[in-house]
PAFI-774384 format. One record per residue (C-alpha): residue in one letter; x, y, z; residue number from 0. Coordinates in steps of 0.1 Angstrom, whole numbers, m for minus. Layout:
<sites>
[site 'a',[X,Y,Z],NUM],
...
</sites>
This chain:
<sites>
[site 'x',[235,m294,146],0],
[site 'x',[243,m281,113],1],
[site 'x',[221,m308,97],2],
[site 'x',[191,m297,125],3],
[site 'x',[194,m262,113],4],
[site 'x',[195,m270,73],5],
[site 'x',[164,m289,81],6],
[site 'x',[145,m266,100],7],
[site 'x',[154,m237,74],8],
[site 'x',[146,m258,45],9],
[site 'x',[110,m266,59],10],
[site 'x',[105,m229,70],11],
[site 'x',[115,m217,30],12],
[site 'x',[95,m241,15],13],
[site 'x',[65,m226,39],14],
[site 'x',[74,m192,31],15],
[site 'x',[76,m201,m7],16],
[site 'x',[38,m215,m5],17],
[site 'x',[30,m189,19],18],
[site 'x',[41,m162,m1],19],
[site 'x',[24,m178,m33],20],
[site 'x',[m8,m177,m22],21],
[site 'x',[m9,m144,m1],22],
[site 'x',[3,m123,m27],23],
[site 'x',[m20,m139,m51],24],
[site 'x',[m51,m131,m33],25],
[site 'x',[m36,m94,m29],26],
[site 'x',[m27,m93,m67],27],
[site 'x',[m65,m103,m77],28],
[site 'x',[m75,m76,m50],29],
[site 'x',[m55,m48,m66],30],
[site 'x',[m67,m58,m102],31],
[site 'x',[m103,m59,m91],32],
[site 'x',[m101,m27,m76],33],
[site 'x',[m86,m16,m105],34],
[site 'x',[m112,m27,m129],35],
[site 'x',[m141,m12,m110],36],
[site 'x',[m122,23,m106],37],
[site 'x',[m106,25,m140],38],
[site 'x',[m122,4,m162],39],
[site 'x',[m93,m10,m176],40],
[site 'x',[m97,m28,m210],41],
[site 'x',[m83,m70,m211],42],
[site 'x',[m49,m63,m223],43],
[site 'x',[m42,m35,m194],44],
[site 'x',[m60,m53,m166],45],
[site 'x',[m33,m84,m179],46],
[site 'x',[m4,m57,m176],47],
[site 'x',[m18,m41,m141],48],
[site 'x',[m18,m77,m129],49],
[site 'x',[23,m83,m137],50],
[site 'x',[26,m42,m126],51],
[site 'x',[9,m54,m95],52],
[site 'x',[31,m86,m84],53],
[site 'x',[58,m63,m63],54],
[site 'x',[30,m47,m48],55],
[site 'x',[19,m79,m37],56],
[site 'x',[50,m94,m27],57],
[site 'x',[61,m66,m4],58],
[site 'x',[26,m68,12],59],
[site 'x',[23,m103,18],60],
[site 'x',[63,m110,27],61],
[site 'x',[58,m100,61],62],
[site 'x',[26,m124,65],63],
[site 'x',[42,m150,51],64],
[site 'x',[73,m149,68],65],
[site 'x',[52,m149,105],66],
[site 'x',[31,m177,86],67],
[site 'x',[61,m198,80],68],
[site 'x',[78,m196,115],69],
[site 'x',[43,m200,129],70],
[site 'x',[39,m233,113],71],
[site 'x',[74,m254,112],72],
[site 'x',[80,m243,147],73],
[site 'x',[42,m254,162],74],
[site 'x',[48,m287,141],75],
[site 'x',[85,m293,158],76],
[site 'x',[67,m289,191],77],
[site 'x',[34,m308,182],78],
[site 'x',[57,m337,169],79],
[site 'x',[78,m334,201],80],
[site 'x',[112,m326,182],81],
[site 'x',[116,m296,207],82],
[site 'x',[113,m319,232],83],
[site 'x',[138,m345,217],84],
[site 'x',[166,m322,214],85],
[site 'x',[161,m307,248],86],
[site 'x',[165,m344,262],87],
[site 'x',[192,m349,239],88],
[site 'x',[213,m319,251],89],
[site 'x',[202,m297,228],90],
[site 'x',[198,m262,239],91],
[site 'x',[160,m250,229],92],
[site 'x',[178,m216,221],93],
[site 'x',[199,m229,195],94],
[site 'x',[167,m241,173],95],
[site 'x',[162,m208,167],96],
[site 'x',[189,m197,146],97],
[site 'x',[173,m209,114],98],
[site 'x',[145,m179,123],99],
[site 'x',[171,m152,128],100],
[site 'x',[185,m162,91],101],
[site 'x',[147,m163,80],102],
[site 'x',[139,m126,89],103],
[site 'x',[174,m113,78],104],
[site 'x',[161,m127,39],105],
[site 'x',[126,m117,49],106],
[site 'x',[142,m82,58],107],
[site 'x',[167,m84,26],108],
[site 'x',[138,m95,0],109],
[site 'x',[115,m66,13],110],
[site 'x',[143,m38,15],111],
[site 'x',[151,m48,m24],112],
[site 'x',[112,m45,m34],113],
[site 'x',[109,m14,m14],114],
[site 'x',[138,1,m30],115],
[site 'x',[131,3,m69],116],
[site 'x',[106,m21,m81],117],
[site 'x',[77,m12,m59],118],
[site 'x',[74,22,m65],119],
[site 'x',[84,17,m101],120],
[site 'x',[57,m10,m111],121],
[site 'x',[33,14,m89],122],
[site 'x',[37,45,m111],123],
[site 'x',[39,22,m143],124],
[site 'x',[0,9,m130],125],
[site 'x',[m12,42,m125],126],
[site 'x',[2,52,m161],127],
[site 'x',[m14,26,m177],128],
[site 'x',[m49,48,m180],129],
[site 'x',[m30,71,m199],130],
[site 'x',[m35,44,m228],131],
[site 'x',[m69,40,m229],132],
[site 'x',[m87,77,m218],133],
[site 'x',[m116,68,m235],134],
[site 'x',[m120,38,m216],135],
[site 'x',[m112,53,m179],136],
[site 'x',[m135,90,m190],137],
[site 'x',[m163,63,m197],138],
[site 'x',[m161,45,m166],139],
[site 'x',[m160,70,m146],140],
[site 'x',[m187,90,m159],141],
[site 'x',[m209,50,m154],142],
[site 'x',[m205,60,m115],143],
[site 'x',[m220,96,m121],144],
[site 'x',[m193,116,m115],145],
[site 'x',[m156,125,m127],146],
[site 'x',[m130,148,m119],147],
[site 'x',[m105,160,m139],148],
[site 'x',[m79,180,m119],149],
[site 'x',[m53,192,m152],150],
[site 'x',[m86,207,m165],151],
[site 'x',[m104,223,m135],152],
[site 'x',[m130,201,m146],153],
[site 'x',[m160,185,m124],154],
[site 'x',[m188,165,m140],155],
[site 'x',[m219,144,m125],156],
[site 'x',[m241,130,m151],157],
[site 'x',[m276,108,m141],158],
[site 'x',[m269,81,m171],159],
[site 'x',[m245,73,m199],160],
[site 'x',[m257,58,m230],161],
[site 'x',[m229,50,m256],162],
[site 'x',[m217,86,m264],163],
[site 'x',[m248,104,m247],164],
[site 'x',[m249,121,m216],165],
[site 'x',[m281,124,m198],166],
[site 'x',[m289,149,m170],167],
[site 'x',[m246,166,m174],168],
[site 'x',[m235,187,m146],169],
[site 'x',[m200,206,m153],170],
[site 'x',[m185,229,m131],171],
[site 'x',[m149,244,m149],172],
[site 'x',[m132,279,m143],173],
[site 'x',[m132,297,m176],174],
[site 'x',[m104,325,m184],175],
[site 'x',[m130,347,m194],176],
[site 'x',[m160,342,m173],177],
[site 'x',[m144,326,m145],178],
[site 'x',[m161,300,m125],179],
[site 'x',[m187,285,m145],180],
[site 'x',[m220,264,m138],181],
[site 'x',[m237,247,m167],182],
[site 'x',[m266,225,m165],183],
[site 'x',[m284,207,m194],184],
[site 'x',[m304,181,m203],185],
[site 'x',[m286,160,m231],186],
[site 'x',[m245,158,m240],187],
[site 'x',[m226,144,m262],188],
[site 'x',[m187,142,m260],189],
[site 'x',[m164,127,m285],190],
[site 'x',[m124,119,m281],191],
[site 'x',[m96,136,m303],192],
[site 'x',[m69,117,m296],193],
[site 'x',[m47,133,m319],194],
[site 'x',[m48,162,m296],195],
[site 'x',[m58,148,m263],196],
[site 'x',[m87,164,m256],197],
[site 'x',[m125,155,m248],198],
[site 'x',[m151,177,m267],199],
[site 'x',[m187,184,m248],200],
[site 'x',[m217,196,m265],201],
[site 'x',[m246,204,m240],202],
[site 'x',[m276,210,m255],203],
[site 'x',[m299,231,m242],204],
[site 'x',[m278,245,m212],205],
[site 'x',[m283,268,m185],206],
[site 'x',[m252,286,m180],207],
[site 'x',[m239,306,m149],208],
[site 'x',[m210,321,m147],209],
[site 'x',[m195,354,m128],210],
[site 'x',[m194,373,m158],211],
[site 'x',[m233,376,m163],212],
[site 'x',[m257,386,m131],213],
[site 'x',[m285,367,m142],214],
[site 'x',[m281,328,m156],215],
[site 'x',[m278,322,m198],216],
[site 'x',[m299,300,m217],217],
[site 'x',[m280,280,m247],218],
[site 'x',[m291,258,m272],219],
[site 'x',[m258,241,m274],220],
[site 'x',[m226,248,m251],221],
[site 'x',[m195,234,m262],222],
[site 'x',[m165,230,m239],223],
[site 'x',[m128,212,m248],224],
[site 'x',[m112,193,m221],225],
[site 'x',[m76,194,m222],226],
[site 'x',[m66,158,m208],227],
[site 'x',[m40,150,m190],228],
[site 'x',[m7,133,m205],229],
[site 'x',[16,130,m174],230],
[site 'x',[8,114,m140],231],
[site 'x',[24,133,m111],232],
[site 'x',[43,108,m91],233],
[site 'x',[36,106,m51],234],
[site 'x',[60,97,m26],235],
[site 'x',[47,60,m24],236],
[site 'x',[58,65,m65],237],
[site 'x',[96,71,m58],238],
[site 'x',[127,49,m51],239],
[site 'x',[142,51,m19],240],
[site 'x',[173,70,m35],241],
[site 'x',[147,94,m44],242],
[site 'x',[129,97,m14],243],
[site 'x',[164,106,4],244],
[site 'x',[174,134,m21],245],
[site 'x',[135,151,m21],246],
[site 'x',[138,151,18],247],
[site 'x',[162,175,13],248],
[site 'x',[153,195,m19],249],
[site 'x',[110,192,m20],250],
[site 'x',[110,218,m42],251],
[site 'x',[116,187,m68],252],
[site 'x',[85,169,m60],253],
[site 'x',[62,167,m84],254],
[site 'x',[36,185,m64],255],
[site 'x',[58,212,m58],256],
[site 'x',[73,220,m93],257],
[site 'x',[36,217,m107],258],
[site 'x',[23,249,m91],259],
[site 'x',[14,274,m108],260],
[site 'x',[34,307,m116],261],
[site 'x',[27,336,m95],262],
[site 'x',[21,312,m63],263],
[site 'x',[24,333,m31],264],
[site 'x',[52,323,m16],265],
[site 'x',[38,314,14],266],
[site 'x',[16,286,m3],267],
[site 'x',[48,274,m18],268],
[site 'x',[67,272,12],269],
[site 'x',[36,254,31],270],
[site 'x',[36,231,m4],271],
[site 'x',[71,226,3],272],
[site 'x',[69,216,42],273],
[site 'x',[36,191,34],274],
[site 'x',[55,175,6],275],
[site 'x',[87,172,33],276],
[site 'x',[67,154,56],277],
[site 'x',[50,133,33],278],
[site 'x',[84,124,21],279],
[site 'x',[98,114,56],280],
[site 'x',[65,95,64],281],
[site 'x',[69,75,34],282],
[site 'x',[108,65,37],283],
[site 'x',[105,57,73],284],
[site 'x',[70,32,65],285],
[site 'x',[88,16,35],286],
[site 'x',[122,6,58],287],
[site 'x',[96,0,89],288],
[site 'x',[79,m25,73],289],
[site 'x',[106,m39,52],290],
[site 'x',[128,m42,86],291],
[site 'x',[94,m56,107],292],
[site 'x',[101,m89,91],293],
[site 'x',[125,m96,120],294],
[site 'x',[101,m92,148],295],
[site 'x',[74,m106,133],296],
[site 'x',[93,m142,127],297],
[site 'x',[101,m141,161],298],
[site 'x',[70,m138,176],299],
[site 'x',[57,m167,153],300],
[site 'x',[83,m187,157],301],
[site 'x',[76,m182,199],302],
[site 'x',[41,m184,190],303],
[site 'x',[44,m218,171],304],
[site 'x',[60,m231,199],305],
[site 'x',[37,m221,229],306],
[site 'x',[4,m234,212],307],
[site 'x',[21,m267,197],308],
[site 'x',[2,m268,168],309],
[site 'x',[14,m272,134],310],
[site 'x',[m24,m274,115],311],
[site 'x',[m25,m247,88],312],
[site 'x',[m54,m232,99],313],
[site 'x',[m44,m224,135],314],
[site 'x',[m9,m215,125],315],
[site 'x',[m22,m191,100],316],
[site 'x',[m49,m176,125],317],
[site 'x',[m19,m175,152],318],
[site 'x',[m1,m153,129],319],
[site 'x',[m24,m133,115],320],
[site 'x',[m28,m113,144],321],
[site 'x',[10,m100,151],322],
[site 'x',[9,m88,113],323],
[site 'x',[m25,m73,106],324],
[site 'x',[m17,m52,144],325],
[site 'x',[15,m44,135],326],
[site 'x',[5,m32,95],327],
[site 'x',[m23,m15,112],328],
[site 'x',[m2,6,135],329],
[site 'x',[25,10,111],330],
[site 'x',[0,25,88],331],
[site 'x',[m17,47,115],332],
[site 'x',[17,60,128],333],
[site 'x',[27,68,93],334],
[site 'x',[m7,91,85],335],
[site 'x',[2,106,115],336],
[site 'x',[37,115,110],337],
[site 'x',[26,130,72],338],
[site 'x',[1,159,83],339],
[site 'x',[31,172,110],340],
[site 'x',[40,199,85],341],
[site 'x',[56,218,108],342],
[site 'x',[91,194,122],343],
[site 'x',[76,157,111],344],
[site 'x',[111,146,122],345],
[site 'x',[100,146,156],346],
[site 'x',[72,122,150],347],
[site 'x',[91,98,126],348],
[site 'x',[97,76,159],349],
[site 'x',[64,64,161],350],
[site 'x',[66,51,128],351],
[site 'x',[88,25,140],352],
[site 'x',[71,20,175],353],
[site 'x',[50,m11,164],354],
[site 'x',[82,m27,153],355],
[site 'x',[99,m21,190],356],
[site 'x',[67,m36,204],357],
[site 'x',[71,m66,181],358],
[site 'x',[104,m72,188],359],
[site 'x',[101,m68,225],360],
[site 'x',[70,m93,222],361],
[site 'x',[86,m121,203],362],
[site 'x',[117,m121,225],363],
[site 'x',[95,m122,255],364],
[site 'x',[77,m152,243],365],
[site 'x',[108,m172,234],366],
[site 'x',[127,m163,265],367],
[site 'x',[91,m176,280],368],
[site 'x',[98,m209,261],369],
[site 'x',[135,m209,269],370],
[site 'x',[132,m204,306],371],
[site 'x',[103,m231,308],372],
[site 'x',[126,m255,288],373],
[site 'x',[154,m249,304],374],
[site 'x',[139,m257,342],375],
[site 'x',[131,m294,356],376],
[site 'x',[97,m304,352],377],
[site 'x',[86,m306,385],378],
[site 'x',[100,m271,395],379],
[site 'x',[86,m258,358],380],
[site 'x',[51,m272,366],381],
[site 'x',[50,m258,404],382],
[site 'x',[59,m227,391],383],
[site 'x',[39,m223,366],384],
[site 'x',[4,m238,391],385],
[site 'x',[0,m271,374],386],
[site 'x',[m5,m301,391],387],
</sites>
C-alpha cells in the first residue's frame, strides 16, 4: 500500500511542479506586462519587477496547479483502469485518496508560507520600484494623457507629449495662498531636479483661474514646482500576516491613518480608522482563505478526475479551471464586500470563508459518490444509476 501511495504522490508532485511553473510563468508575464504599460519601467527595473512578481505569481498559481495535478493524476489512474484493478484486488477506493490529502496539506503549507511574508514584501518592493525612476514613470503617465500626484495634490492632463514639451496642458492644484487653482496653457515644459526630487513646470501663455481672483488671470509664463513622492504608503495587501494581526487591533498604525494631516476632525479620523480596520480584517481573512482553499480544490480535482476517466492534459485543465475560477472569484467578491463594511466588519468575515466551505462540501460529495459507486456490486450499481 505504501508503494502505491508513494507512486501516486510522486506523480502528483511532478504534475504540480510542471503546472506551477507553467501557470506561474503566465501570471508573472501578465503582471510584468501590466507594469510596463502602467508604470513605464526601464529594462533593469522590468527585470527586477519580474523577479519580485514571482511570489505573487506562485501564490495565485498554486491552487490552480494543485487542482490540475490532482485531476490529471487521478484521471489517468481511472482512464488506465488502475482504480478498477485496485478495487478488484481488495484495496478500498477511499485509501487511494490519502496522497491527495497529503498534496492538499503541502499546497496549504506553501501558500500560507508565501502569504505570511514573501508575498506582501515582494509586492511592496515592486511598487517602490517606480521611485527609482520617477522621470520615466512621470512621462509614461503623461503619455496616457493624465497624471495624478496625490502627495502634492496635483492633477494634470495633456494633449500630447514630445520629449520634455507638453502640448495643451491643464493643471489642477491647491495653492496655500490662492486656494484651488486651475491653469490652462497652450504649451509647457517640464524639468526634473533629482537632487531635490522635484518636477518644475513652465506653462506658457497660461490662463489661471483660482479662488483669490474673481476673474481669470492671463500669464505669459506660469511656474509650478511639484514635490514628487519619496515614499510609497503601505496598503493592506503590503502587510505581513503578523502586521495585519497587529493593525487589526491598532488601526492608528496604518499608513492611511498616520498620513492624515494635523487638525483633521476627529470624526474623519475615526472613519478612516474604522475603514482601515475593515480592509485589514478582510485582507487577513482573504489571504488565509485563499491559502487554505487548496484543501477543498484538491478534493474536487481528485473526484472530478476519477469521475471523468480522462488523463488528457487539456481535459484535466478544463475540468480543473472551473472550480478554481469560481472559488477565486467568489472569495474576491466576498473580500470586497467585507472590506466595505466600515461598522462591525467582523460580522461579514464569514462570507470570505463560505466559498471554501462550499468547495470542500462539493469535493466530499463527489468522492463519497465515487466511493459508493465502486463499493456496490456492478449489477446493483448499474440498476441504481439506471444503466442497462
